[in-house]
N, C-alpha and C positions, 0 to 999 in steps of 0.2 A: 504493499499500499504506500503511495508517494507520500512524503512527509509535507506538511503544511509549510507555506513559504513563510520566512522570518518576517516579523512585523516591521512596518516602516518606521524611520525616525519620528519621535513625537516632539511637536514643539506646542507648548502651552501658551496660549494667547491670553486667556481670561478664565479664573475660576467660575465666573458668572455663565459660561457658555456651556457647561455641561448640561446633558439632557437627565441625569439621574434624578429620580424622585426621592432620594433618601440615601442612607448609607449603602455602600456597595455590597452586593449578596455574593456569596462564592468566594473561592480563594484567590487572591491576587496573583497574578503572574509575574509582576514586577519586571516585566521585560524592559521598560524604560528605564528604571533604576540601575539595572543590571549593565546597561550598555553606556551609562555616564561615568566617566572617571573624572577624579577631583582636578581642577585647575590650580589648586594650591599645592603645588610640587615641592616646595622647598621648607625646610624648618624655620627660614629667616622669614618667610611670608605669613606663615602661621603664628610666629612669635610676635609680629609687627601687628597682625590683625587683633591677637588678643590684648596686647599692649594698649592699641587704640580704644578698646571698649572696656578696659579696666577689669579684664579677668584675674582674678585674684592669684596670688604667686603660688599658692597651695595646689592648684590644678596644672596638671601637665598637659601640653597641647602636643600633637605629633601630626605629620602629613598623613594622607591615607594610603599613599604608595598605590599599590595593585587593588587595595579594597575598594568597594564600592559602597555608597551610602546605605545600601540593604544588607551588608555584609554582616556576619556575626562579628561585634566590635572587640577589639582587644580588652582583654581583662580589665575591668573597673573603668571602662570608657563607654561612651555614648556618640554617636554621630552629631555633630554641631555644624550647621551652615552659617555662614557671614551674614546672611539675612536675619537670621535669629538676632545676631547681636545688633545689626543695624536697626532692627524694629524697637530695640530698647531691652531685650532680655539680658539678665544679668545672672550671675552664678555667685552663690548657690542659687539654684532655681526657686522662685517664689512659691510658697506652698500651695497657692491656688493652681499654678501651672502644673504641679505634681497631682493635684486631686484631678484636674481635666484629663492628664495623660492616663491616669490610673483608671479612670471612668471609662474611656474609650479603648483602653488597651493598646496604646500607641508609644512608640518611642519618639523622643523628640524630633528625629530626622524624618519621621513620617508626615509632619504637619508642613504645609506650604507657607509661602511668605504670607499670604492670606490668614492662614490660621493663626499664626503667631501674631500677628497685627491685631487680629480681633481679641486674642486672650489679652494681650497687653493693654488694649483700648479699654477692654471691659474692667480690669483692674483699675485702671486709671479713673474711669468714671465712677466707679464704686466709691474710692477714695475720696473724689469731688463732692459725692452726694451723702457720704458718711454712711455707706451702706456696706457690711461685711460681704466680700465676694463669696458666692457659693455655687455649687454646681445646680442647685435647682433653679437659681434665677439665671444662670447663663443658660441652660437649656430652655427656660421659657422664652428667651429671646432669640437663640441660634440653634441651627440643626447641623448636624455633621454629614459632609458628602465626601464622595471620592472621585478623583479623575486622575487616570495614569499614574497609578502607584502613591500618590500623596493625597492627602485629606485637608479639607477646608471648611469654613462655616458658611452658612446663609443665614440671613434674618429670617424669623417667622413674621410674616407681615401682620397676623392677626394680633400678635403681642405688641405691636409698635417697634419702629426701627430706630435703634441707637445710633447707627453709623451707615453712611453710604460711601462709595467710591472704593471698592475692594478688588476691583479688577486690576490686572498688570498694566504696567506701562512698557514701553518699548524697551528701556534699560534693564528691565526687571527679568527678562526672558532668560537670561543665563546663570540665574541664582543656583539651579540645581547642581552645578558643577562646582560651586565654590563650598566644600565641604572639607572638613578634618574631624580628627577624633579626640576628644577631651576625657582626661581622666581625673576622677574626683578623689579627694583625699580622704572621702567617706564614701559610704555606700549610696548610690543613687536611689532616690526615694519614688522613682518611676521606672516603667520598663525600658530596657536598654536594647533589646532585640525589636526588630520589626514584628509587629504582631498580625494575625489575622484580621480582617475587616469585622468591625463589631456587629452584633446582632441587631435587626431592625428595632427590637424594643429598647435598645439604648438610645435611639434618635427620637423616641416618643416624647411629646412634650409633658412635662409634669404638671400634676394638679398643685395649685399653689393654696397655702393657707391665707387668712386674712392679714396676717401680719406680713407675709411674703409679698402679697398682692400691694400692700402699702410701700414696700422697700421697692417694688418693680416701678410703682408710680413716681417715687422720688427720682429713680434713674431716669425716666423720660422727661421729668420736669428740670433737670440740672441745666439744661440749654434751650428747652422748650420745643426743639426740633432737632432732626437727625443732623448729625456734625459729618463732615467729611473726615474718613479716619485717618488718612495720611496728614492732613492738616492739623487734625486734633492731636496726633502723637508728636508732631513738631513743635505745637504751641504750650502742650501741657508740662507740668514738672513731673517727668516720669521717675526721676530719682526719688523724691518725696512719695510718690505712690506706690513703688515697688519696695520701698524700704519699710513702709507701714504694713503690718501685718492684721488686717481688720479682721481675719478670719478666727482670730482667738488664740492662734499658736504663737508663742514668744519666738524671737528671732533665735537662730542658732547661738549659744552661749560661747563667749570667748573661752579660749583654752585656760585651763586653771595653771598656775604655777606648781600647784601641788601635784605629786606623782602617784599618790595613795588613793585617789579617787576610785571607788568600786567600779568594775565594768557594768555598762548598762544604765548608769546612772549620771544624770547631768551633774557638770561640776559644782554648780551652786547647791544642789540639793546633796552631794557627797560632802562639801565642807561642812554645811549645818549638820549633817549626821555625825562627821567626826568630831564636832564641838560638843555633842550631846553626851552627857554621862551615860554610862551603861544603864543604869536603873531607870533613866528617863526613856530611853527607847523601848525598854521591855515593859512599860506600863500595861496595866490591863485594859481591856476594851471599854471597860465602864468609866475608868479615869478619863480615857481618850474622849468619850463623848462630853464629859465634863469640861474639858479644855476647849472641845469645839463651841459648847454653849457659851463659855465665856468670851471666845473670839468673836462671836456674833453679838454681844453685848447684852446677854442676858444677865439679869441681876441675880446673885448668888446669896443664899442667907448669910447673916453676919454671924460667925462662928469661928472657932479655932481651925475649922476645917479649911475655911475660905482662905485664911492667913497661911496655911500650909500650901494650898493650891497656888496663891499669889507668889509665895517664895519660890515655889517650883518653876513658875512660869519665868520669873525673873532672872533665872539661872540657865534655862535651857535655849537661850539664845532666839526665841520666837515671841517677841513682844507683839501682843495684839491688843492696843489701845482701845476701849470701847469709845464709839464716836460721842462727841459732845452734843 
């Protein structure tokens, strides 16, 4: 039986030209990604790119060489495109970016330039509106699509349009070749290998609670009308938006000078645990509840027991003053 002819080269003109009606179904051929070699061929070119976009020194960058963007990455690495850095993505990745990649089962290199612009713009507008970025709100406004091995987002018209202008310009058609591999000093909190297309159910719009509906209205009311995405990213303070974690997770702790912090415990927590006497850390559960009650400002009976509890609290390094 004669073999099928090799597919012709693919040139992506615009994400908005796709005829897909949702997330792609079936296994991806990745024929386009396998044909494209990296244009960043030297270590000097990769280092200059990382320096220009403030990639921390703890991250090690290397040219792709013979590897393709969809290849299994070197140990501890992910595929990174120059366009990711140009749209405002910084490392370590913002917690919301990791949430999005984990939800859709995608590695960072599987998102197109449109995909990263939308993620960055969404975090920025959430910061501007004072709304924590969440996957529920994001999926309310955007839907995932696939075109030629890469994924992108489209607005859901019924939800209201936050951004316009997501199609590629003439100068952006060659972004697929500008990739390299970046090694993190810590484990990546997102997929590192290119995954299979997500199920159709992952693209379904979520049902919002009344509180989430109010948050969605706040996002739409920030500018009163849809903003051009590229212009918005140029004009907004991305550094402030991406450094603030409104999702509730604290920023990564700074390395502690202490070398005795227990494995799996954040340095601040380890330091506090080291300072606590042994008898305090082994307190019964009932006493723990009393300390929690005191921390919430509850009034305790005036007795010798209260005095002893106050003395214990004053020496265990966890002062919790009741609100005035």
